[in-house]
A tleap script that builds the chain and sets N, CA, C and O, in Angstrom:
source leaprc.protein.ff14SB
mol = sequence {
  NMET THR SER ILE ARG THR ALA PHE GLU LEU
  ALA LYS GLU LYS ALA GLY ILE ASP ASP LEU
  ARG ASP LEU ARG HIE THR CYS ILE THR LYS
  TRP ALA MET GLN GLY ILE ALA GLN GLN ALA
  ILE MET ALA ALA ALA GLY HIE HIE SER ILE
  GLN GLN SER ASN ALA TYR VAL ASN MET LYS
  ASP GLU HIE LEU LYS ALA ALA PHE LYS SER
  LEU THR PRO ILE GLN GLU ASN ALA LEU ASP
  ALA ALA GLN ALA VAL SER CTYR
}
set mol.1.N position { 60.713 70.801 88.495 }
set mol.1.CA position { 61.186 72.047 89.031 }
set mol.1.C position { 60.205 73.124 88.463 }
set mol.1.O position { 59.775 73.132 87.309 }
set mol.2.N position { 59.878 74.144 89.563 }
set mol.2.CA position { 58.845 75.297 88.927 }
set mol.2.C position { 59.701 76.506 88.910 }
set mol.2.O position { 59.108 77.558 88.676 }
set mol.3.N position { 61.011 76.565 89.116 }
set mol.3.CA position { 61.555 77.533 89.171 }
set mol.3.C position { 63.096 77.447 89.383 }
set mol.3.O position { 63.515 76.597 90.170 }
set mol.4.N position { 64.071 78.363 88.658 }
set mol.4.CA position { 65.109 78.453 89.062 }
set mol.4.C position { 65.712 78.139 90.523 }
set mol.4.O position { 66.597 77.322 90.781 }
set mol.5.N position { 65.042 78.957 91.391 }
set mol.5.CA position { 65.420 79.269 92.933 }
set mol.5.C position { 65.058 77.611 93.530 }
set mol.5.O position { 65.928 77.058 94.203 }
set mol.6.N position { 63.993 77.018 93.297 }
set mol.6.CA position { 63.741 75.645 93.652 }
set mol.6.C position { 64.768 74.812 93.289 }
set mol.6.O position { 65.194 74.117 94.211 }
set mol.7.N position { 65.396 74.647 92.010 }
set mol.7.CA position { 66.242 73.937 91.597 }
set mol.7.C position { 67.629 74.076 92.203 }
set mol.7.O position { 68.386 73.107 92.260 }
set mol.8.N position { 68.014 75.459 92.724 }
set mol.8.CA position { 69.322 75.803 93.361 }
set mol.8.C position { 68.962 75.458 94.672 }
set mol.8.O position { 69.957 75.147 95.327 }
set mol.9.N position { 67.797 75.390 95.368 }
set mol.9.CA position { 67.915 75.078 96.834 }
set mol.9.C position { 67.801 73.744 96.737 }
set mol.9.O position { 68.463 73.117 97.565 }
set mol.10.N position { 67.101 73.061 95.905 }
set mol.10.CA position { 67.291 71.415 95.880 }
set mol.10.C position { 68.914 71.084 95.734 }
set mol.10.O position { 69.491 70.387 96.569 }
set mol.11.N position { 69.505 71.590 94.721 }
set mol.11.CA position { 70.775 71.142 94.531 }
set mol.11.C position { 71.879 71.450 95.966 }
set mol.11.O position { 72.821 70.751 96.340 }
set mol.12.N position { 71.466 72.475 96.439 }
set mol.12.CA position { 72.060 72.730 97.987 }
set mol.12.C position { 71.766 71.773 98.729 }
set mol.12.O position { 72.647 71.060 99.210 }
set mol.13.N position { 70.532 71.586 98.950 }
set mol.13.CA position { 70.176 70.355 99.967 }
set mol.13.C position { 70.917 69.165 99.586 }
set mol.13.O position { 71.486 68.614 100.529 }
set mol.14.N position { 71.048 68.653 98.493 }
set mol.14.CA position { 71.617 67.303 98.072 }
set mol.14.C position { 72.949 67.420 98.376 }
set mol.14.O position { 73.550 66.547 99.002 }
set mol.15.N position { 73.496 68.510 97.950 }
set mol.15.CA position { 75.091 68.846 98.273 }
set mol.15.C position { 75.604 68.784 99.690 }
set mol.15.O position { 76.755 68.472 99.995 }
set mol.16.N position { 74.577 69.132 100.579 }
set mol.16.CA position { 74.989 69.615 101.724 }
set mol.16.C position { 75.331 70.626 102.336 }
set mol.16.O position { 75.731 70.632 103.501 }
set mol.17.N position { 75.178 71.833 101.429 }
set mol.17.CA position { 75.605 73.302 101.446 }
set mol.17.C position { 74.829 73.686 102.240 }
set mol.17.O position { 73.673 73.362 101.966 }
set mol.18.N position { 74.965 74.314 103.232 }
set mol.18.CA position { 74.140 75.275 104.237 }
set mol.18.C position { 74.279 76.581 103.924 }
set mol.18.O position { 73.284 77.304 103.867 }
set mol.19.N position { 75.724 77.126 103.642 }
set mol.19.CA position { 76.005 78.563 103.652 }
set mol.19.C position { 75.821 79.249 102.386 }
set mol.19.O position { 75.851 80.479 102.382 }
set mol.20.N position { 75.654 78.667 101.423 }
set mol.20.CA position { 75.786 79.252 100.170 }
set mol.20.C position { 74.290 80.055 99.767 }
set mol.20.O position { 73.231 79.452 99.598 }
set mol.21.N position { 74.432 81.264 99.679 }
set mol.21.CA position { 73.177 82.163 99.523 }
set mol.21.C position { 72.487 82.174 98.097 }
set mol.21.O position { 71.300 81.880 97.954 }
set mol.22.N position { 73.231 82.496 97.169 }
set mol.22.CA position { 72.849 82.283 95.790 }
set mol.22.C position { 73.984 82.781 94.578 }
set mol.22.O position { 74.873 83.521 94.999 }
set mol.23.N position { 74.005 82.571 93.693 }
set mol.23.CA position { 75.090 82.766 92.858 }
set mol.23.C position { 75.637 84.267 92.804 }
set mol.23.O position { 76.850 84.461 92.724 }
set mol.24.N position { 74.735 85.318 92.848 }
set mol.24.CA position { 75.310 86.561 92.929 }
set mol.24.C position { 75.942 86.911 93.884 }
set mol.24.O position { 76.945 87.610 93.744 }
set mol.25.N position { 75.443 86.450 95.251 }
set mol.25.CA position { 76.198 86.712 96.627 }
set mol.25.C position { 77.579 86.049 96.336 }
set mol.25.O position { 78.584 86.677 96.668 }
set mol.26.N position { 77.700 84.910 95.781 }
set mol.26.CA position { 78.954 83.883 95.840 }
set mol.26.C position { 80.073 84.986 94.773 }
set mol.26.O position { 81.269 85.180 94.994 }
set mol.27.N position { 79.391 85.480 93.810 }
set mol.27.CA position { 80.109 86.184 92.536 }
set mol.27.C position { 80.819 87.455 93.221 }
set mol.27.O position { 82.013 87.752 93.176 }
set mol.28.N position { 79.871 88.058 93.802 }
set mol.28.CA position { 80.303 89.618 94.114 }
set mol.28.C position { 81.242 89.345 95.665 }
set mol.28.O position { 81.920 90.332 95.950 }
set mol.29.N position { 81.329 88.494 96.392 }
set mol.29.CA position { 81.835 88.176 97.299 }
set mol.29.C position { 83.286 87.660 96.741 }
set mol.29.O position { 84.324 88.170 97.163 }
set mol.30.N position { 83.288 86.797 95.934 }
set mol.30.CA position { 84.481 86.388 95.341 }
set mol.30.C position { 85.539 87.700 94.751 }
set mol.30.O position { 86.720 87.975 94.964 }
set mol.31.N position { 84.546 88.271 93.985 }
set mol.31.CA position { 85.311 89.602 93.607 }
set mol.31.C position { 85.825 90.599 94.528 }
set mol.31.O position { 86.878 91.230 94.426 }
set mol.32.N position { 84.911 90.663 95.476 }
set mol.32.CA position { 85.599 91.811 96.770 }
set mol.32.C position { 86.808 91.010 97.170 }
set mol.32.O position { 87.860 91.647 97.116 }
set mol.33.N position { 86.885 89.890 97.519 }
set mol.33.CA position { 87.720 88.876 98.212 }
set mol.33.C position { 89.108 89.042 97.186 }
set mol.33.O position { 90.224 88.967 97.700 }
set mol.34.N position { 88.971 89.251 95.846 }
set mol.34.CA position { 90.045 89.458 94.862 }
set mol.34.C position { 90.563 90.902 94.822 }
set mol.34.O position { 91.575 91.182 94.179 }
set mol.35.N position { 89.897 91.776 95.480 }
set mol.35.CA position { 90.500 93.112 95.534 }
set mol.35.C position { 89.907 94.004 94.561 }
set mol.35.O position { 90.553 95.011 94.272 }
set mol.36.N position { 88.755 93.801 93.991 }
set mol.36.CA position { 88.264 94.545 92.865 }
set mol.36.C position { 87.784 95.561 93.377 }
set mol.36.O position { 87.212 95.512 94.466 }
set mol.37.N position { 87.926 96.660 92.693 }
set mol.37.CA position { 87.330 98.067 93.460 }
set mol.37.C position { 85.926 97.978 93.648 }
set mol.37.O position { 85.355 97.280 92.810 }
set mol.38.N position { 85.205 98.506 94.536 }
set mol.38.CA position { 84.033 98.568 94.867 }
set mol.38.C position { 83.184 99.102 93.904 }
set mol.38.O position { 82.149 98.529 93.563 }
set mol.39.N position { 83.674 100.501 93.297 }
set mol.39.CA position { 82.937 100.865 92.248 }
set mol.39.C position { 82.706 99.995 91.219 }
set mol.39.O position { 81.585 99.967 90.714 }
set mol.40.N position { 83.753 99.140 90.747 }
set mol.40.CA position { 83.714 98.231 89.633 }
set mol.40.C position { 82.579 97.289 89.943 }
set mol.40.O position { 81.667 97.145 89.129 }
set mol.41.N position { 82.603 96.602 91.165 }
set mol.41.CA position { 81.525 95.453 91.270 }
set mol.41.C position { 80.429 96.327 91.538 }
set mol.41.O position { 79.375 95.715 91.363 }
set mol.42.N position { 80.270 97.372 91.850 }
set mol.42.CA position { 78.874 98.056 91.769 }
set mol.42.C position { 78.240 98.358 90.293 }
set mol.42.O position { 77.096 98.269 89.847 }
set mol.43.N position { 79.421 98.734 89.765 }
set mol.43.CA position { 78.584 98.736 87.980 }
set mol.43.C position { 78.496 97.707 87.768 }
set mol.43.O position { 77.396 97.517 87.250 }
set mol.44.N position { 79.215 96.543 87.890 }
set mol.44.CA position { 78.904 95.371 87.228 }
set mol.44.C position { 77.695 94.413 87.656 }
set mol.44.O position { 77.131 93.583 86.943 }
set mol.45.N position { 77.371 94.805 89.322 }
set mol.45.CA position { 76.265 94.127 89.586 }
set mol.45.C position { 74.727 95.010 89.523 }
set mol.45.O position { 73.580 94.665 89.807 }
set mol.46.N position { 75.221 96.103 89.090 }
set mol.46.CA position { 73.907 97.074 88.790 }
set mol.46.C position { 73.421 97.943 90.008 }
set mol.46.O position { 72.332 98.515 90.038 }
set mol.47.N position { 74.416 97.973 91.064 }
set mol.47.CA position { 73.972 98.409 92.724 }
set mol.47.C position { 74.356 99.972 92.264 }
set mol.47.O position { 75.241 100.430 91.542 }
set mol.48.N position { 73.152 100.627 93.107 }
set mol.48.CA position { 73.265 102.016 92.934 }
set mol.48.C position { 73.842 102.625 94.427 }
set mol.48.O position { 74.060 103.830 94.554 }
set mol.49.N position { 74.044 101.730 95.454 }
set mol.49.CA position { 74.484 102.436 96.680 }
set mol.49.C position { 75.486 101.609 97.236 }
set mol.49.O position { 75.391 100.443 96.851 }
set mol.50.N position { 76.480 101.852 98.070 }
set mol.50.CA position { 77.280 101.028 98.730 }
set mol.50.C position { 76.883 100.070 99.678 }
set mol.50.O position { 77.450 98.984 99.791 }
set mol.51.N position { 75.615 100.551 100.592 }
set mol.51.CA position { 74.721 99.645 101.282 }
set mol.51.C position { 74.340 98.414 100.482 }
set mol.51.O position { 74.385 97.220 100.780 }
set mol.52.N position { 73.944 99.057 99.354 }
set mol.52.CA position { 73.189 97.726 98.582 }
set mol.52.C position { 74.431 96.605 98.122 }
set mol.52.O position { 74.269 95.387 98.052 }
set mol.53.N position { 75.537 97.250 97.869 }
set mol.53.CA position { 76.705 96.385 97.194 }
set mol.53.C position { 77.040 95.601 98.535 }
set mol.53.O position { 77.175 94.378 98.491 }
set mol.54.N position { 77.183 96.342 99.794 }
set mol.54.CA position { 77.829 95.730 100.558 }
set mol.54.C position { 76.917 94.340 101.431 }
set mol.54.O position { 77.386 93.439 102.128 }
set mol.55.N position { 75.751 94.575 101.121 }
set mol.55.CA position { 74.705 93.510 101.443 }
set mol.55.C position { 75.029 92.190 100.679 }
set mol.55.O position { 74.440 91.176 101.053 }
set mol.56.N position { 75.747 92.124 99.835 }
set mol.56.CA position { 76.062 91.219 98.777 }
set mol.56.C position { 77.418 90.338 99.030 }
set mol.56.O position { 77.824 89.358 98.405 }
set mol.57.N position { 77.937 90.964 100.069 }
set mol.57.CA position { 79.275 90.768 100.131 }
set mol.57.C position { 79.221 90.043 101.473 }
set mol.57.O position { 78.837 90.639 102.479 }
set mol.58.N position { 79.608 88.740 101.502 }
set mol.58.CA position { 79.471 87.818 102.751 }
set mol.58.C position { 81.069 87.196 103.085 }
set mol.58.O position { 81.334 86.000 102.961 }
set mol.59.N position { 81.886 88.043 103.446 }
set mol.59.CA position { 82.884 87.523 103.992 }
set mol.59.C position { 82.848 86.691 105.447 }
set mol.59.O position { 82.041 87.043 106.307 }
set mol.60.N position { 83.737 85.601 105.674 }
set mol.60.CA position { 83.432 84.805 106.549 }
set mol.60.C position { 84.898 85.264 107.273 }
set mol.60.O position { 85.609 86.129 106.761 }
set mol.61.N position { 85.278 84.518 108.621 }
set mol.61.CA position { 86.249 84.670 109.159 }
set mol.61.C position { 87.424 84.084 108.506 }
set mol.61.O position { 88.448 84.766 108.467 }
set mol.62.N position { 87.416 83.064 108.054 }
set mol.62.CA position { 88.461 82.184 107.279 }
set mol.62.C position { 89.007 83.259 105.999 }
set mol.62.O position { 90.191 83.583 105.915 }
set mol.63.N position { 88.023 83.712 105.101 }
set mol.63.CA position { 88.121 84.829 104.101 }
set mol.63.C position { 89.064 85.872 104.805 }
set mol.63.O position { 90.219 85.970 104.392 }
set mol.64.N position { 88.657 86.606 105.781 }
set mol.64.CA position { 89.548 87.674 106.693 }
set mol.64.C position { 91.012 87.283 106.766 }
set mol.64.O position { 91.990 87.786 106.212 }
set mol.65.N position { 90.894 86.126 107.697 }
set mol.65.CA position { 92.332 85.505 107.852 }
set mol.65.C position { 93.273 85.493 106.821 }
set mol.65.O position { 94.425 85.925 106.852 }
set mol.66.N position { 92.574 84.869 105.753 }
set mol.66.CA position { 93.484 84.542 104.499 }
set mol.66.C position { 94.170 85.934 104.073 }
set mol.66.O position { 95.360 86.192 103.893 }
set mol.67.N position { 92.943 86.801 103.967 }
set mol.67.CA position { 93.258 88.132 103.199 }
set mol.67.C position { 94.530 89.001 104.006 }
set mol.67.O position { 95.433 89.657 103.486 }
set mol.68.N position { 94.267 88.766 105.390 }
set mol.68.CA position { 95.717 89.539 106.068 }
set mol.68.C position { 96.946 88.744 106.049 }
set mol.68.O position { 98.062 89.260 106.114 }
set mol.69.N position { 96.683 87.182 105.939 }
set mol.69.CA position { 97.971 86.341 105.858 }
set mol.69.C position { 98.945 86.860 104.742 }
set mol.69.O position { 100.171 86.759 104.771 }
set mol.70.N position { 98.225 87.405 103.805 }
set mol.70.CA position { 98.862 87.788 102.487 }
set mol.70.C position { 99.754 88.745 102.643 }
set mol.70.O position { 100.768 88.757 101.945 }
set mol.71.N position { 99.516 89.671 103.561 }
set mol.71.CA position { 100.254 91.008 103.921 }
set mol.71.C position { 101.662 90.326 104.289 }
set mol.71.O position { 101.777 89.167 104.687 }
set mol.72.N position { 102.766 91.280 104.082 }
set mol.72.CA position { 104.255 90.994 104.686 }
set mol.72.C position { 104.081 90.956 106.086 }
set mol.72.O position { 103.506 91.813 106.758 }
set mol.73.N position { 104.661 89.817 106.527 }
set mol.73.CA position { 104.563 89.792 108.019 }
set mol.73.C position { 105.148 90.921 108.669 }
set mol.73.O position { 106.056 91.564 108.144 }
set mol.74.N position { 104.608 91.221 109.927 }
set mol.74.CA position { 105.323 92.449 110.797 }
set mol.74.C position { 106.129 91.627 111.636 }
set mol.74.O position { 105.717 90.621 112.213 }
set mol.75.N position { 107.479 92.153 111.697 }
set mol.75.CA position { 108.515 91.770 112.480 }
set mol.75.C position { 108.659 92.369 113.698 }
set mol.75.O position { 108.785 93.589 113.796 }
set mol.76.N position { 108.652 91.451 114.864 }
set mol.76.CA position { 108.554 92.065 116.138 }
set mol.76.C position { 109.468 92.727 116.573 }
set mol.76.O position { 110.614 92.401 116.263 }
set mol.77.N position { 109.228 93.908 117.461 }
set mol.77.CA position { 110.440 94.877 117.527 }
set mol.77.C position { 110.653 95.870 116.448 }
set mol.77.O position { 111.473 96.776 116.598 }
set mol.78.N position { 110.014 95.752 115.463 }
set mol.78.CA position { 110.407 96.560 114.225 }
set mol.78.C position { 110.523 98.161 114.661 }
set mol.78.O position { 111.364 98.882 114.125 }
set mol.79.N position { 109.809 98.551 115.455 }
set mol.79.CA position { 109.435 99.882 115.741 }
set mol.79.C position { 109.520 99.867 117.412 }
set mol.79.O position { 109.070 98.874 117.984 }
set mol.80.N position { 109.995 100.772 118.065 }
set mol.80.CA position { 109.968 100.602 119.336 }
set mol.80.C position { 108.619 101.471 119.843 }
set mol.80.O position { 107.709 101.668 119.038 }
set mol.81.N position { 108.557 101.858 120.885 }
set mol.81.CA position { 107.001 102.356 121.130 }
set mol.81.C position { 106.915 103.711 120.988 }
set mol.81.O position { 105.835 104.263 120.775 }
set mol.82.N position { 108.336 104.520 121.123 }
set mol.82.CA position { 108.570 105.639 120.820 }
set mol.82.C position { 108.261 106.189 119.078 }
set mol.82.O position { 107.749 107.243 118.699 }
set mol.83.N position { 108.665 105.305 118.460 }
set mol.83.CA position { 108.404 105.544 117.053 }
set mol.83.C position { 106.855 104.915 116.562 }
set mol.83.O position { 106.652 105.038 115.354 }
set mol.84.N position { 106.133 104.487 117.080 }
set mol.84.CA position { 104.848 103.711 117.142 }
set mol.84.C position { 103.951 104.894 117.224 }
set mol.84.O position { 103.932 105.749 118.110 }
set mol.85.N position { 103.064 104.791 115.948 }
set mol.85.CA position { 101.968 106.083 116.174 }
set mol.85.C position { 100.859 105.198 116.389 }
set mol.85.O position { 100.824 104.010 116.072 }
set mol.86.N position { 99.783 105.990 117.059 }
set mol.86.CA position { 98.475 105.210 117.139 }
set mol.86.C position { 97.405 106.351 117.140 }
set mol.86.O position { 97.436 107.330 117.886 }
set mol.87.N position { 96.408 106.070 116.151 }
set mol.87.CA position { 95.493 106.969 116.130 }
set mol.87.C position { 94.106 106.933 116.718 }
set mol.87.O position { 93.359 107.903 116.597 }
savepdb mol mol.pdb
quit
C-alpha cells in the first residue's frame, strides 16, 4: 500500500461496497442523522461554511424515510380543512 486512500479503496472493493465515500463523510452524515446541531458538526469537522459542511452530509432516501418515521404519526382527519394552515 502506498497510501491510506489506496488501502481504503482496496478494502471497499474487496467488501463490495460502492457507496462509501470516506470515513469523514460517513462520520459527519451519521452525526447529522442523529440530530447533532450543524454548528457542533462544523466545529468538530473544522468546516468554516454551511456549504462546506453540507457537502459532507450524504443522506439517502432510506435515511430520510427513517427520520420521518420516528415522528408521531399524523392521524387522519385530525384537522378539518378549515383548521389546516398552509404557507
